[in-house]
C-alpha angles and dihedrals in degrees: 000000000000115000118253112247132191091253091057092051091051089051090053093049091047092051095037091102091063093058130086113271133201118224118196109209121208092249092060099260120130117215118196120199143136105244124209107263090223094054118109122233090248093054088046091053092051089049092050090051090051090053094045092055087072093051131076122273094028090137088067092064122095128214113302092243090069093064140064137189124265129189146146110269121219100222095057102017088225133118113272134191114219104216096168106079093184090074115114116239092238090062095064114099104205123180088206130029095242133100133179133200117231127187117249114248112255106229092193092059092044091052093048094047093049089048093055092041091053092047090055091047090053090052096053092076094057095053129080111271094229093051089049092051091050091048098049104046126078140266094317091068094035089065091050092049090062090056096035112071091186090061090051091050089051092053092048090049089050093052092046093050089046091051093046090054092048091051091048092049092049090048090058089062131225093315091061091049092049090048091052094048099043108018114134114236121258135208109187091182110080119208121235097258091051090050091052091048091051091051091056091047115090091206142344114268122204135167128218133189114228133171123222129215100253123122109278096022116245128208121234129194109221121200117203130186108211138177114275090234097047119135129230092255093052089047090056090049092051091049094046089047093055092044087052092058089046094058093042092084130096092324090065130227118334128190113248123193115256119268096250090065091064134078129189119255121203107238114255091006141089093232124113135192105236102162097089095179092053121100113256092236093058090076119098092223093057093044091052090053095049090050091050093045092244130136114247112241113212128166127196112234131179114263092222090055089056091051093049091049087054093049088242123141117257111237121231094238119043124199116303125230117300112219111253121239094204127057099234121348090199134088090030117223116261117239111275124229087253087063094044093054091044129185124320115286121254104265124213123245110296097017126114139188119235124202109237092222090060092064120099100178124113119252116256143166141181134228107222106171151320127228136192114219105176138033116291122258121272124284090253091065104031141015097251093207093059093057099065092253091173095042124088091200140017086233129201120308135209127210125255103161142358134214113184123191125188116204117217115255118259112203106315093334120107124182127184120191123195122190119203120197120194140154120256120216102179123120117329096318116101118178144112116284115194122196116208122194127193123188107191133111094218116043111223125217091243094043096089121134114259107214137155098199142066115271129039129186117205122190124194120184107190139167107222115203136139089306124017108252118197093241104161132072128212128286110271123224136173094265143301090306096051117137119222120203139174111273089030120127118251109212124204128199092242124107116225092235090061094056109113122225092250096056115137135183119229123193133178130188113216134196111218119205124189120222127172106284098359148051122232122206124199121186113235101179145346137201137181131196136178115247089216125049127230092278095048098259120143116251110239136166132031117345127185113209117201104213121228113225114258125222112246115241138172113291090228090068103085108190104167090296090303094290106171098217093169096046127115125280092214119111121255106247092204107036127174095198133028131196126204118214127182115207108205117237114231104217132346116010089226094058123101116214118211135182108245095240093139089071092070102059087121090058093060096041094045099245114139116248123228119271114286119256092217121117094238118149113253118260119259128234111258115256124217090259093051089047094055092044091048092048090052092045100053094049092056126105112291090236093058112127112233118229124218090256089055092048092051091049092052094048093044092055097034095122091049091051090054098047110027116359121068100313096177097042099043100053095079090053095043094057087059090055094054115107094224091186092067119077099207093051092050090052092049090050092051089050089053093044092056091064096042114124114265144251102030119221118263093248092054092048091052090051091050090049094050102250099104112125092005097149111081094359106072093072093049091046095052090046091057097043114124095024110147095245093069146349133197142186148174133260121236091206095066098032091223131146123221138206115219135178125171096332093317113117139178122198131057125237096203109113096216094053091046090051092054090050093052088052090054091050091050093050095042103043129054124218093258089054092050091048 
């Protein structure tokens, strides 16, 4: 026998329509005929009914429209129902020449039957178990029911309760019937594991599928971050609001049905969330998704469409508006700085976390070593012999002599420079290497390091806020004859508790060249780093700083020893020099030190803090003179440099500015009057900020974020950067840019103030305006 090939099978399927076929009728009669290949299935059905009218049991057949053809298809070898009756008979690919006609399911009868079965099931729980047992089982209990009057009463009670539930369901209308048939299950009581998981989530994330109004329509998957206690009604409003913004594009404004006419559908299921006042997390589907780590997928659908799919009448009046439990679900609030910093990390056994404001020690650090990683610059740029070309490391130094120079105070700025000379015995290079340390936030023109040797390290610890306060004192030693060495702590007259959250350390490496009558300094590399990490913990221990290469300028241009205060805090991926600093740990080495930002949750949310416990003098009522001066001050150019008298005026009338006098316009100026290096003044400012009127105007927010007067001012600001009368920088912790000009600054580095400014922008600007 010849083997059966795929080509032979295709020939059989193509000529199947010319063969005799058996048709099994619903009344059990088989009709055999060879249909016309060009005949449609509808015409074939009519012809079969005409033939069946001459056969027995024709009266048991219903109308032809109640039946459809079924057969085994050749491609899948599975039974298939042919719903399209316009198909030609020749287009059917049957594995066997046999078809049967089956009656189409009646959805109305199925719905009615399911409704009655469910009503009976609900009644079972309210009847005595013994009576139910006797009512359910077969003839054995039927005989006992006739002789047991109690069982007859139980049956009557069951039927009455079932009928009462049916009447109550029908009285609720088609919406109640649809809810009974397709409602998603709920579980209002959350288990312990789910409660812990919700506590660790910043918000509840869901996704929804929506269709825009383009031609042809396109589907979009929307992702929404909602409150964990949001209700179903508010969820629908948030989705509809985001969908509204989606269709308000180039196609113009389109009318969208109001939110109360929608219900949420579980994706890939016929379950719907009907309880609009219920919390979203009370539904079993959402709980299962959270426990698996999945995102719940919910889609808003019209309630009338659901009723039509269930063959239920659509009522004339659909559900009315449900009161919202939130003010405005869209736009959603951005995460605050409190959320970004998060709770304290889980500590290992024996570790503790110390509040920064509880420390009374002085800030100190130690310079461990410097290392050259790559080849030295060319001879055109540097004297290669002075950059330790043959030495892999600068090595550790010992002290041989000390020459200390104290610069005279200028205003309230004090700078002490100590130059350390020591012999170097590393590699083939033998010379005198001085180390100069400067502890001052603003580098003065006369505060340059006086050195007679080749390499100078300059450290600048500074707190960068809206204006540059001179927050740091001088380096302390044991006297005029003190000896400074490598690996020796450099102590600053600044207590840890007075360190602001935006503090950063700036360092620059200089090459010193001696010329007759003068000393020239060229920057080799620089680096910046934040003193607090992204979660508010103080940086301690050894840190290796990869230095960024500096651009070589003329030595006559003294720009604060080329400290790049506005430079990045990111590490150089391809450094030429590295510097190792060791930040001293105040207290136990197993203790983590954190800035107490969690105390100021009320500042971000706008709830007034309790009165400060500090012994600050009470604010005075603004006099007429103060009022005129204050009004003139706040209307000046944003780049105006505040004098000490202006700062004293703003701080003296801070309460009046908040409650009665220009609360919006005065805030950008008041933040420049805060002494950020004093703990009690910062705490007082936060207390005042918690009660400041919200939201802030857009112009005020832009000033606080550092973009006020951006047009036409940035160039001038950059040109004057580094002038001796002032310096400025950015904070890596708040990711903000600043505009600076000759000591005048706009923009605030404090994360809490910037957070409030972002909230004001979100409330005052729409998405279209931001775009």
